[in-house]
Jmol script that loads the backbone (N, CA, C; Angstrom):
load data "model"
ATOM      1  N   UNK A   1      72.995  31.105  10.453  1.00  0.00           N
ATOM      2  CA  UNK A   1      72.326  30.687  11.622  1.00  0.00           C
ATOM      3  C   UNK A   1      72.575  29.226  11.900  1.00  0.00           C
ATOM      4  N   UNK A   2      72.370  28.922  13.122  1.00  0.00           N
ATOM      5  CA  UNK A   2      72.636  27.579  13.567  1.00  0.00           C
ATOM      6  C   UNK A   2      71.629  26.585  13.009  1.00  0.00           C
ATOM      7  N   UNK A   3      70.351  26.940  12.927  1.00  0.00           N
ATOM      8  CA  UNK A   3      69.327  26.014  12.453  1.00  0.00           C
ATOM      9  C   UNK A   3      69.047  26.161  10.958  1.00  0.00           C
ATOM     10  N   UNK A   4      69.498  27.226  10.338  1.00  0.00           N
ATOM     11  CA  UNK A   4      69.226  27.462   8.930  1.00  0.00           C
ATOM     12  C   UNK A   4      70.444  27.086   8.096  1.00  0.00           C
ATOM     13  N   UNK A   5      70.286  26.163   7.143  1.00  0.00           N
ATOM     14  CA  UNK A   5      71.446  25.773   6.336  1.00  0.00           C
ATOM     15  C   UNK A   5      71.862  26.861   5.337  1.00  0.00           C
ATOM     16  N   UNK A   6      70.998  27.858   5.059  1.00  0.00           N
ATOM     17  CA  UNK A   6      71.329  28.873   4.057  1.00  0.00           C
ATOM     18  C   UNK A   6      71.939  30.122   4.652  1.00  0.00           C
ATOM     19  N   UNK A   7      72.051  30.240   5.918  1.00  0.00           N
ATOM     20  CA  UNK A   7      72.676  31.415   6.507  1.00  0.00           C
ATOM     21  C   UNK A   7      71.664  32.350   7.128  1.00  0.00           C
ATOM     22  N   UNK A   8      72.099  33.588   7.324  1.00  0.00           N
ATOM     23  CA  UNK A   8      71.272  34.578   8.003  1.00  0.00           C
ATOM     24  C   UNK A   8      70.133  35.036   7.081  1.00  0.00           C
ATOM     25  N   UNK A   9      68.938  34.931   7.569  1.00  0.00           N
ATOM     26  CA  UNK A   9      67.768  35.252   6.772  1.00  0.00           C
ATOM     27  C   UNK A   9      67.622  36.760   6.546  1.00  0.00           C
ATOM     28  N   UNK A  10      67.902  37.562   7.515  1.00  0.00           N
ATOM     29  CA  UNK A  10      67.746  39.011   7.417  1.00  0.00           C
ATOM     30  C   UNK A  10      68.696  39.597   6.381  1.00  0.00           C
ATOM     31  N   UNK A  11      69.831  38.979   6.172  1.00  0.00           N
ATOM     32  CA  UNK A  11      70.801  39.503   5.212  1.00  0.00           C
ATOM     33  C   UNK A  11      70.317  39.290   3.777  1.00  0.00           C
ATOM     34  N   UNK A  12      69.531  38.257   3.554  1.00  0.00           N
ATOM     35  CA  UNK A  12      69.069  37.962   2.207  1.00  0.00           C
ATOM     36  C   UNK A  12      67.685  38.545   1.901  1.00  0.00           C
ATOM     37  N   UNK A  13      66.980  39.040   2.850  1.00  0.00           N
ATOM     38  CA  UNK A  13      65.628  39.564   2.645  1.00  0.00           C
ATOM     39  C   UNK A  13      65.702  40.930   1.994  1.00  0.00           C
ATOM     40  N   UNK A  14      64.892  41.178   0.960  1.00  0.00           N
ATOM     41  CA  UNK A  14      64.895  42.505   0.335  1.00  0.00           C
ATOM     42  C   UNK A  14      64.498  43.571   1.344  1.00  0.00           C
ATOM     43  N   UNK A  15      64.999  44.790   1.160  1.00  0.00           N
ATOM     44  CA  UNK A  15      64.741  45.835   2.163  1.00  0.00           C
ATOM     45  C   UNK A  15      63.261  46.173   2.322  1.00  0.00           C
ATOM     46  N   UNK A  16      62.453  45.970   1.282  1.00  0.00           N
ATOM     47  CA  UNK A  16      61.028  46.309   1.423  1.00  0.00           C
ATOM     48  C   UNK A  16      60.298  45.314   2.310  1.00  0.00           C
ATOM     49  N   UNK A  17      60.805  44.085   2.382  1.00  0.00           N
ATOM     50  CA  UNK A  17      60.136  43.087   3.199  1.00  0.00           C
ATOM     51  C   UNK A  17      60.803  42.889   4.552  1.00  0.00           C
ATOM     52  N   UNK A  18      61.915  43.521   4.773  1.00  0.00           N
ATOM     53  CA  UNK A  18      62.654  43.299   6.013  1.00  0.00           C
ATOM     54  C   UNK A  18      61.867  43.751   7.225  1.00  0.00           C
ATOM     55  N   UNK A  19      61.191  44.873   7.128  1.00  0.00           N
ATOM     56  CA  UNK A  19      60.450  45.384   8.275  1.00  0.00           C
ATOM     57  C   UNK A  19      59.004  44.944   8.278  1.00  0.00           C
ATOM     58  N   UNK A  20      58.636  44.030   7.415  1.00  0.00           N
ATOM     59  CA  UNK A  20      57.251  43.607   7.322  1.00  0.00           C
ATOM     60  C   UNK A  20      56.504  44.499   6.350  1.00  0.00           C
ATOM     61  N   UNK A  21      55.226  44.259   6.180  1.00  0.00           N
ATOM     62  CA  UNK A  21      54.466  45.078   5.233  1.00  0.00           C
ATOM     63  C   UNK A  21      54.381  46.515   5.719  1.00  0.00           C
ATOM     64  N   UNK A  22      54.670  47.443   4.836  1.00  0.00           N
ATOM     65  CA  UNK A  22      54.642  48.847   5.215  1.00  0.00           C
ATOM     66  C   UNK A  22      53.204  49.345   5.154  1.00  0.00           C
ATOM     67  N   UNK A  23      52.909  50.194   6.084  1.00  0.00           N
ATOM     68  CA  UNK A  23      51.570  50.757   6.138  1.00  0.00           C
ATOM     69  C   UNK A  23      51.476  51.912   5.155  1.00  0.00           C
ATOM     70  N   UNK A  24      50.390  51.930   4.401  1.00  0.00           N
ATOM     71  CA  UNK A  24      50.198  53.000   3.435  1.00  0.00           C
ATOM     72  C   UNK A  24      49.737  54.260   4.132  1.00  0.00           C
ATOM     73  N   UNK A  25      50.178  55.365   3.618  1.00  0.00           N
ATOM     74  CA  UNK A  25      49.700  56.622   4.181  1.00  0.00           C
ATOM     75  C   UNK A  25      48.292  56.881   3.649  1.00  0.00           C
ATOM     76  N   UNK A  26      47.640  57.871   4.174  1.00  0.00           N
ATOM     77  CA  UNK A  26      46.274  58.184   3.781  1.00  0.00           C
ATOM     78  C   UNK A  26      46.211  58.599   2.320  1.00  0.00           C
ATOM     79  N   UNK A  27      47.252  59.192   1.781  1.00  0.00           N
ATOM     80  CA  UNK A  27      47.242  59.642   0.396  1.00  0.00           C
ATOM     81  C   UNK A  27      47.474  58.492  -0.579  1.00  0.00           C
ATOM     82  N   UNK A  28      48.066  57.412  -0.158  1.00  0.00           N
ATOM     83  CA  UNK A  28      48.355  56.312  -1.051  1.00  0.00           C
ATOM     84  C   UNK A  28      47.183  55.339  -1.193  1.00  0.00           C
ATOM     85  N   UNK A  29      46.248  55.374  -0.288  1.00  0.00           N
ATOM     86  CA  UNK A  29      45.121  54.441  -0.379  1.00  0.00           C
ATOM     87  C   UNK A  29      44.213  54.872  -1.513  1.00  0.00           C
ATOM     88  N   UNK A  30      43.763  53.919  -2.307  1.00  0.00           N
ATOM     89  CA  UNK A  30      42.850  54.300  -3.396  1.00  0.00           C
ATOM     90  C   UNK A  30      41.526  54.755  -2.816  1.00  0.00           C
ATOM     91  N   UNK A  31      41.044  55.870  -3.289  1.00  0.00           N
ATOM     92  CA  UNK A  31      39.780  56.363  -2.749  1.00  0.00           C
ATOM     93  C   UNK A  31      38.625  55.829  -3.585  1.00  0.00           C
ATOM     94  N   UNK A  32      37.540  55.651  -2.928  1.00  0.00           N
ATOM     95  CA  UNK A  32      36.356  55.158  -3.618  1.00  0.00           C
ATOM     96  C   UNK A  32      35.716  56.283  -4.410  1.00  0.00           C
ATOM     97  N   UNK A  33      35.219  55.927  -5.572  1.00  0.00           N
ATOM     98  CA  UNK A  33      34.582  56.912  -6.431  1.00  0.00           C
ATOM     99  C   UNK A  33      33.077  56.779  -6.264  1.00  0.00           C
ATOM    100  N   UNK A  34      32.431  57.887  -5.999  1.00  0.00           N
ATOM    101  CA  UNK A  34      30.980  57.844  -5.799  1.00  0.00           C
ATOM    102  C   UNK A  34      30.277  57.717  -7.142  1.00  0.00           C
ATOM    103  N   UNK A  35      29.027  57.365  -7.092  1.00  0.00           N
ATOM    104  CA  UNK A  35      28.238  57.212  -8.322  1.00  0.00           C
ATOM    105  C   UNK A  35      28.092  58.531  -9.057  1.00  0.00           C
ATOM    106  N   UNK A  36      28.018  59.616  -8.320  1.00  0.00           N
ATOM    107  CA  UNK A  36      27.846  60.922  -8.943  1.00  0.00           C
ATOM    108  C   UNK A  36      29.084  61.319  -9.729  1.00  0.00           C
ATOM    109  N   UNK A  37      30.269  60.807  -9.330  1.00  0.00           N
ATOM    110  CA  UNK A  37      31.509  61.168 -10.004  1.00  0.00           C
ATOM    111  C   UNK A  37      31.801  60.298 -11.225  1.00  0.00           C
ATOM    112  N   UNK A  38      31.148  59.156 -11.344  1.00  0.00           N
ATOM    113  CA  UNK A  38      31.408  58.288 -12.485  1.00  0.00           C
ATOM    114  C   UNK A  38      30.760  58.853 -13.730  1.00  0.00           C
ATOM    115  N   UNK A  39      31.263  58.447 -14.869  1.00  0.00           N
ATOM    116  CA  UNK A  39      30.716  58.911 -16.134  1.00  0.00           C
ATOM    117  C   UNK A  39      29.336  58.293 -16.330  1.00  0.00           C
ATOM    118  N   UNK A  40      28.325  59.113 -16.546  1.00  0.00           N
ATOM    119  CA  UNK A  40      26.980  58.531 -16.723  1.00  0.00           C
ATOM    120  C   UNK A  40      26.893  57.791 -18.053  1.00  0.00           C
ATOM    121  N   UNK A  41      26.331  56.616 -18.031  1.00  0.00           N
ATOM    122  CA  UNK A  41      26.156  55.858 -19.263  1.00  0.00           C
ATOM    123  C   UNK A  41      24.709  55.998 -19.733  1.00  0.00           C
ATOM    124  N   UNK A  42      24.515  55.701 -20.973  1.00  0.00           N
ATOM    125  CA  UNK A  42      23.183  55.819 -21.559  1.00  0.00           C
ATOM    126  C   UNK A  42      22.285  54.719 -20.994  1.00  0.00           C
ATOM    127  N   UNK A  43      21.241  55.057 -20.274  1.00  0.00           N
ATOM    128  CA  UNK A  43      20.421  54.005 -19.664  1.00  0.00           C
ATOM    129  C   UNK A  43      19.661  53.168 -20.680  1.00  0.00           C
ATOM    130  N   UNK A  44      19.457  53.718 -21.858  1.00  0.00           N
ATOM    131  CA  UNK A  44      18.705  52.986 -22.868  1.00  0.00           C
ATOM    132  C   UNK A  44      19.614  52.496 -23.982  1.00  0.00           C
ATOM    133  N   UNK A  45      20.857  52.192 -23.650  1.00  0.00           N
ATOM    134  CA  UNK A  45      21.799  51.792 -24.698  1.00  0.00           C
ATOM    135  C   UNK A  45      21.459  50.439 -25.311  1.00  0.00           C
ATOM    136  N   UNK A  46      20.670  49.643 -24.624  1.00  0.00           N
ATOM    137  CA  UNK A  46      20.277  48.353 -25.190  1.00  0.00           C
ATOM    138  C   UNK A  46      18.960  48.449 -25.960  1.00  0.00           C
ATOM    139  N   UNK A  47      18.328  49.590 -25.957  1.00  0.00           N
ATOM    140  CA  UNK A  47      17.041  49.719 -26.646  1.00  0.00           C
ATOM    141  C   UNK A  47      17.147  49.646 -28.168  1.00  0.00           C
ATOM    142  N   UNK A  48      18.085  50.355 -28.827  1.00  0.00           N
ATOM    143  CA  UNK A  48      18.131  50.288 -30.301  1.00  0.00           C
ATOM    144  C   UNK A  48      18.317  48.881 -30.854  1.00  0.00           C
ATOM    145  N   UNK A  49      19.270  48.063 -30.356  1.00  0.00           N
ATOM    146  CA  UNK A  49      19.360  46.708 -30.912  1.00  0.00           C
ATOM    147  C   UNK A  49      18.115  45.868 -30.625  1.00  0.00           C
ATOM    148  N   UNK A  50      17.535  46.063 -29.451  1.00  0.00           N
ATOM    149  CA  UNK A  50      16.322  45.332 -29.108  1.00  0.00           C
ATOM    150  C   UNK A  50      15.190  45.711 -30.055  1.00  0.00           C
ATOM    151  N   UNK A  51      15.068  46.994 -30.361  1.00  0.00           N
ATOM    152  CA  UNK A  51      14.020  47.454 -31.275  1.00  0.00           C
ATOM    153  C   UNK A  51      14.240  46.906 -32.681  1.00  0.00           C
ATOM    154  N   UNK A  52      15.498  46.821 -33.100  1.00  0.00           N
ATOM    155  CA  UNK A  52      15.788  46.276 -34.427  1.00  0.00           C
ATOM    156  C   UNK A  52      15.395  44.806 -34.505  1.00  0.00           C
ATOM    157  N   UNK A  53      15.741  44.046 -33.466  1.00  0.00           N
ATOM    158  CA  UNK A  53      15.424  42.614 -33.448  1.00  0.00           C
ATOM    159  C   UNK A  53      13.909  42.404 -33.430  1.00  0.00           C
ATOM    160  N   UNK A  54      13.220  43.113 -32.560  1.00  0.00           N
ATOM    161  CA  UNK A  54      11.756  42.967 -32.472  1.00  0.00           C
ATOM    162  C   UNK A  54      11.100  43.414 -33.778  1.00  0.00           C
ATOM    163  N   UNK A  55      11.595  44.501 -34.360  1.00  0.00           N
ATOM    164  CA  UNK A  55      11.048  44.970 -35.626  1.00  0.00           C
ATOM    165  C   UNK A  55      11.248  43.978 -36.757  1.00  0.00           C
ATOM    166  N   UNK A  56      12.426  43.327 -36.787  1.00  0.00           N
ATOM    167  CA  UNK A  56      12.695  42.337 -37.842  1.00  0.00           C
ATOM    168  C   UNK A  56      11.781  41.123 -37.701  1.00  0.00           C
ATOM    169  N   UNK A  57      11.593  40.651 -36.481  1.00  0.00           N
ATOM    170  CA  UNK A  57      10.716  39.497 -36.263  1.00  0.00           C
ATOM    171  C   UNK A  57       9.272  39.856 -36.608  1.00  0.00           C
ATOM    172  N   UNK A  58       8.842  41.058 -36.234  1.00  0.00           N
ATOM    173  CA  UNK A  58       7.494  41.500 -36.557  1.00  0.00           C
ATOM    174  C   UNK A  58       7.309  41.632 -38.065  1.00  0.00           C
ATOM    175  N   UNK A  59       8.326  42.158 -38.745  1.00  0.00           N
ATOM    176  CA  UNK A  59       8.240  42.308 -40.202  1.00  0.00           C
ATOM    177  C   UNK A  59       8.147  40.944 -40.882  1.00  0.00           C
ATOM    178  N   UNK A  60       8.901  39.962 -40.386  1.00  0.00           N
ATOM    179  CA  UNK A  60       8.821  38.618 -40.979  1.00  0.00           C
ATOM    180  C   UNK A  60       7.416  38.047 -40.849  1.00  0.00           C
ATOM    181  N   UNK A  61       6.806  38.214 -39.688  1.00  0.00           N
ATOM    182  CA  UNK A  61       5.438  37.731 -39.508  1.00  0.00           C
ATOM    183  C   UNK A  61       4.450  38.481 -40.371  1.00  0.00           C
ATOM    184  N   UNK A  62       4.645  39.798 -40.504  1.00  0.00           N
ATOM    185  CA  UNK A  62       3.746  40.585 -41.343  1.00  0.00           C
ATOM    186  C   UNK A  62       3.848  40.215 -42.815  1.00  0.00           C
ATOM    187  N   UNK A  63       5.078  39.986 -43.284  1.00  0.00           N
ATOM    188  CA  UNK A  63       5.257  39.586 -44.691  1.00  0.00           C
ATOM    189  C   UNK A  63       4.621  38.225 -44.932  1.00  0.00           C
ATOM    190  N   UNK A  64       4.795  37.312 -43.994  1.00  0.00           N
ATOM    191  CA  UNK A  64       4.194  35.979 -44.139  1.00  0.00           C
ATOM    192  C   UNK A  64       2.666  36.088 -44.168  1.00  0.00           C
ATOM    193  N   UNK A  65       2.103  36.922 -43.315  1.00  0.00           N
ATOM    194  CA  UNK A  65       0.651  37.122 -43.307  1.00  0.00           C
ATOM    195  C   UNK A  65       0.187  37.676 -44.650  1.00  0.00           C
ATOM    196  N   UNK A  66       0.892  38.686 -45.182  1.00  0.00           N
ATOM    197  CA  UNK A  66       0.481  39.296 -46.447  1.00  0.00           C
ATOM    198  C   UNK A  66       0.572  38.317 -47.610  1.00  0.00           C
ATOM    199  N   UNK A  67       1.610  37.478 -47.616  1.00  0.00           N
ATOM    200  CA  UNK A  67       1.745  36.489 -48.695  1.00  0.00           C
ATOM    201  C   UNK A  67       0.593  35.491 -48.632  1.00  0.00           C
ATOM    202  N   UNK A  68       0.275  34.985 -47.453  1.00  0.00           N
ATOM    203  CA  UNK A  68      -0.833  34.036 -47.329  1.00  0.00           C
ATOM    204  C   UNK A  68      -2.162  34.697 -47.664  1.00  0.00           C
ATOM    205  N   UNK A  69      -2.315  35.944 -47.258  1.00  0.00           N
ATOM    206  CA  UNK A  69      -3.561  36.653 -47.554  1.00  0.00           C
ATOM    207  C   UNK A  69      -3.708  36.888 -49.058  1.00  0.00           C
ATOM    208  N   UNK A  70      -2.607  37.211 -49.734  1.00  0.00           N
ATOM    209  CA  UNK A  70      -2.660  37.427 -51.177  1.00  0.00           C
ATOM    210  C   UNK A  70      -2.911  36.113 -51.917  1.00  0.00           C
ATOM    211  N   UNK A  71      -2.349  35.017 -51.423  1.00  0.00           N
ATOM    212  CA  UNK A  71      -2.488  33.719 -52.100  1.00  0.00           C
ATOM    213  C   UNK A  71      -3.870  33.116 -51.881  1.00  0.00           C
ATOM    214  N   UNK A  72      -4.364  33.150 -50.653  1.00  0.00           N
ATOM    215  CA  UNK A  72      -5.629  32.511 -50.309  1.00  0.00           C
ATOM    216  C   UNK A  72      -6.817  33.465 -50.381  1.00  0.00           C
ATOM    217  N   UNK A  73      -6.558  34.752 -50.279  1.00  0.00           N
ATOM    218  CA  UNK A  73      -7.657  35.710 -50.253  1.00  0.00           C
ATOM    219  C   UNK A  73      -8.180  35.939 -48.853  1.00  0.00           C
ATOM    220  N   UNK A  74      -7.661  35.247 -47.906  1.00  0.00           N
ATOM    221  CA  UNK A  74      -8.020  35.414 -46.500  1.00  0.00           C
ATOM    222  C   UNK A  74      -6.831  34.928 -45.671  1.00  0.00           C
ATOM    223  N   UNK A  75      -6.804  35.253 -44.400  1.00  0.00           N
ATOM    224  CA  UNK A  75      -5.682  34.797 -43.577  1.00  0.00           C
ATOM    225  C   UNK A  75      -5.616  33.271 -43.510  1.00  0.00           C
ATOM    226  N   UNK A  76      -4.400  32.756 -43.442  1.00  0.00           N
ATOM    227  CA  UNK A  76      -4.222  31.304 -43.374  1.00  0.00           C
ATOM    228  C   UNK A  76      -4.718  30.797 -42.023  1.00  0.00           C
ATOM    229  N   UNK A  77      -5.535  29.744 -42.029  1.00  0.00           N
ATOM    230  CA  UNK A  77      -5.997  29.207 -40.746  1.00  0.00           C
ATOM    231  C   UNK A  77      -4.845  28.557 -39.981  1.00  0.00           C
ATOM    232  N   UNK A  78      -4.829  28.782 -38.699  1.00  0.00           N
ATOM    233  CA  UNK A  78      -3.778  28.223 -37.854  1.00  0.00           C
ATOM    234  C   UNK A  78      -4.153  26.801 -37.469  1.00  0.00           C
ATOM    235  N   UNK A  79      -3.228  25.876 -37.572  1.00  0.00           N
ATOM    236  CA  UNK A  79      -3.456  24.496 -37.149  1.00  0.00           C
ATOM    237  C   UNK A  79      -4.248  23.665 -38.140  1.00  0.00           C
ATOM    238  N   UNK A  80      -4.304  24.071 -39.386  1.00  0.00           N
ATOM    239  CA  UNK A  80      -5.042  23.290 -40.391  1.00  0.00           C
ATOM    240  C   UNK A  80      -4.228  22.062 -40.767  1.00  0.00           C
ATOM    241  N   UNK A  81      -4.847  20.902 -40.696  1.00  0.00           N
ATOM    242  CA  UNK A  81      -4.150  19.664 -41.061  1.00  0.00           C
ATOM    243  C   UNK A  81      -4.767  19.100 -42.343  1.00  0.00           C
ATOM    244  N   UNK A  82      -4.404  17.880 -42.685  1.00  0.00           N
ATOM    245  CA  UNK A  82      -4.863  17.264 -43.927  1.00  0.00           C
ATOM    246  C   UNK A  82      -6.391  17.103 -43.935  1.00  0.00           C
ATOM    247  N   UNK A  83      -6.986  16.765 -42.792  1.00  0.00           N
ATOM    248  CA  UNK A  83      -8.437  16.607 -42.706  1.00  0.00           C
ATOM    249  C   UNK A  83      -9.147  17.916 -43.048  1.00  0.00           C
ATOM    250  N   UNK A  84      -8.626  19.032 -42.536  1.00  0.00           N
ATOM    251  CA  UNK A  84      -9.233  20.333 -42.832  1.00  0.00           C
ATOM    252  C   UNK A  84      -9.134  20.667 -44.319  1.00  0.00           C
ATOM    253  N   UNK A  85      -8.024  20.322 -44.938  1.00  0.00           N
ATOM    254  CA  UNK A  85      -7.874  20.568 -46.376  1.00  0.00           C
ATOM    255  C   UNK A  85      -8.840  19.706 -47.193  1.00  0.00           C
ATOM    256  N   UNK A  86      -9.003  18.447 -46.796  1.00  0.00           N
ATOM    257  CA  UNK A  86      -9.947  17.572 -47.502  1.00  0.00           C
ATOM    258  C   UNK A  86     -11.378  18.096 -47.376  1.00  0.00           C
ATOM    259  N   UNK A  87     -11.724  18.618 -46.197  1.00  0.00           N
ATOM    260  CA  UNK A  87     -13.056  19.197 -46.021  1.00  0.00           C
ATOM    261  C   UNK A  87     -13.236  20.425 -46.915  1.00  0.00           C
ATOM    262  N   UNK A  88     -12.183  21.218 -47.072  1.00  0.00           N
ATOM    263  CA  UNK A  88     -12.264  22.392 -47.942  1.00  0.00           C
ATOM    264  C   UNK A  88     -12.528  21.967 -49.387  1.00  0.00           C
ATOM    265  N   UNK A  89     -11.807  20.933 -49.860  1.00  0.00           N
ATOM    266  CA  UNK A  89     -12.023  20.451 -51.237  1.00  0.00           C
ATOM    267  C   UNK A  89     -13.422  19.829 -51.383  1.00  0.00           C
ATOM    268  N   UNK A  90     -13.912  19.151 -50.349  1.00  0.00           N
ATOM    269  CA  UNK A  90     -15.268  18.588 -50.387  1.00  0.00           C
ATOM    270  C   UNK A  90     -16.307  19.697 -50.485  1.00  0.00           C
ATOM    271  N   UNK A  91     -16.088  20.776 -49.724  1.00  0.00           N
ATOM    272  CA  UNK A  91     -17.032  21.896 -49.773  1.00  0.00           C
ATOM    273  C   UNK A  91     -17.053  22.537 -51.156  1.00  0.00           C
ATOM    274  N   UNK A  92     -15.884  22.676 -51.769  1.00  0.00           N
ATOM    275  CA  UNK A  92     -15.816  23.237 -53.134  1.00  0.00           C
ATOM    276  C   UNK A  92     -16.574  22.327 -54.099  1.00  0.00           C
ATOM    277  N   UNK A  93     -16.379  21.005 -53.956  1.00  0.00           N
ATOM    278  CA  UNK A  93     -17.059  20.050 -54.831  1.00  0.00           C
ATOM    279  C   UNK A  93     -18.574  20.102 -54.637  1.00  0.00           C
ATOM    280  N   UNK A  94     -19.030  20.195 -53.393  1.00  0.00           N
ATOM    281  CA  UNK A  94     -20.462  20.263 -53.124  1.00  0.00           C
ATOM    282  C   UNK A  94     -21.078  21.545 -53.689  1.00  0.00           C
ATOM    283  N   UNK A  95     -20.350  22.653 -53.632  1.00  0.00           N
ATOM    284  CA  UNK A  95     -20.843  23.900 -54.201  1.00  0.00           C
ATOM    285  C   UNK A  95     -20.978  23.785 -55.722  1.00  0.00           C
ATOM    286  N   UNK A  96     -19.990  23.123 -56.358  1.00  0.00           N
ATOM    287  CA  UNK A  96     -20.053  22.925 -57.809  1.00  0.00           C
ATOM    288  C   UNK A  96     -21.224  22.013 -58.183  1.00  0.00           C
ATOM    289  N   UNK A  97     -21.471  20.971 -57.370  1.00  0.00           N
ATOM    290  CA  UNK A  97     -22.614  20.079 -57.622  1.00  0.00           C
ATOM    291  C   UNK A  97     -23.919  20.841 -57.488  1.00  0.00           C
ATOM    292  N   UNK A  98     -23.992  21.731 -56.495  1.00  0.00           N
ATOM    293  CA  UNK A  98     -25.229  22.486 -56.293  1.00  0.00           C
ATOM    294  C   UNK A  98     -25.499  23.435 -57.461  1.00  0.00           C
ATOM    295  N   UNK A  99     -24.442  23.987 -58.027  1.00  0.00           N
ATOM    296  CA  UNK A  99     -24.612  24.899 -59.177  1.00  0.00           C
ATOM    297  C   UNK A  99     -25.048  24.147 -60.424  1.00  0.00           C
ATOM    298  N   UNK A 100     -24.391  23.010 -60.685  1.00  0.00           N
ATOM    299  CA  UNK A 100     -24.651  22.287 -61.939  1.00  0.00           C
ATOM    300  C   UNK A 100     -25.867  21.358 -61.838  1.00  0.00           C
ATOM    301  N   UNK A 101     -26.181  20.864 -60.663  1.00  0.00           N
ATOM    302  CA  UNK A 101     -27.303  19.956 -60.490  1.00  0.00           C
ATOM    303  C   UNK A 101     -26.927  18.520 -60.749  1.00  0.00           C
ATOM    304  N   UNK A 102     -25.692  18.241 -61.148  1.00  0.00           N
ATOM    305  CA  UNK A 102     -25.249  16.853 -61.382  1.00  0.00           C
ATOM    306  C   UNK A 102     -24.123  16.511 -60.413  1.00  0.00           C
ATOM    307  N   UNK A 103     -24.137  15.308 -59.884  1.00  0.00           N
ATOM    308  CA  UNK A 103     -23.057  14.909 -58.969  1.00  0.00           C
ATOM    309  C   UNK A 103     -21.735  14.734 -59.714  1.00  0.00           C
ATOM    310  N   UNK A 104     -20.665  15.162 -59.083  1.00  0.00           N
ATOM    311  CA  UNK A 104     -19.323  14.954 -59.639  1.00  0.00           C
ATOM    312  C   UNK A 104     -18.596  13.943 -58.800  1.00  0.00           C
ATOM    313  N   UNK A 105     -17.850  13.098 -59.437  1.00  0.00           N
ATOM    314  CA  UNK A 105     -17.126  12.077 -58.678  1.00  0.00           C
ATOM    315  C   UNK A 105     -15.724  12.431 -58.530  1.00  0.00           C
TER     316      UNK A 105
END
end "model"
wireframe off; spacefill off
backbone 0.3
color backbone group
């Protein structure tokens, strides 16, 4: 061609692109698959791992409760700080003083 330095464009174009994009026939178009035709999946497939995780966390809390109950004889108080522990030891000391009748230092 006069304006193209590489020559005639139609001669170098592959035959599939020469006529432009070809239109697909009705049989070549991918058909949509309805929900009824798809393979049904298990709706509760995430339940077993979830149950295992929740069960493990619950078991850890239960074991911790049983250990504290066996050690203390009652459930461990939540939020007990050093002041609460000192009061517990003071109460034990006062009970011992009341039994013996003599003050303990």
